[in-house]
Structure formats: C-alpha cells, structure tokens
C-alpha angles and dihedrals in degrees: 000000000000116000112235090216094056090044092053091047090050091050092047090050092049093048092051089060094052124100116258093255091058091046089053091050090052091048091052091048092050091047090055093048093048093045091053090054097048119103123212110237123225088242091057092046089052091051091051092048091048092048092050090052091049091050091049089052092045093242121124125192092199135018116208114219116192092206095049093096094057 
C-alpha cells in the first residue's frame, strides 16, 4: 500500500522542480477542482440575499474601498 504522506511529498518535490508556468497551470487546475467540491452554506446564501436587498434599496452596510489598505 502506498503511503499518502510519501505520495504527497513526492508530488511536492516534483512540483518544486517545475517551471513557473507549469506551477501556475497546476494551481489553476486545483482551484477548479476545489471550487467544484465546495458547498455554499446557508449562512453565505443568507448574506448574499441580504446584500441584494440592501443594494436594491440603495442602502449599503459596508462600502469597500480599494485604497483603504494603503
């Protein structure tokens, strides 16, 4: 039986040797796989619904400012 730990270490080692472009392609691929497996929680759905209602009314609980972190 193959140990998952040794397999992960072998994969990590192989990825470290790849050129940046290949690493980015792997990252994009993993992001897609993970995103497909995520479930939207009821709490998140409620926040989205509340935000849509606030936007429709013209009221905003928060305003995001791109330069606020500077």
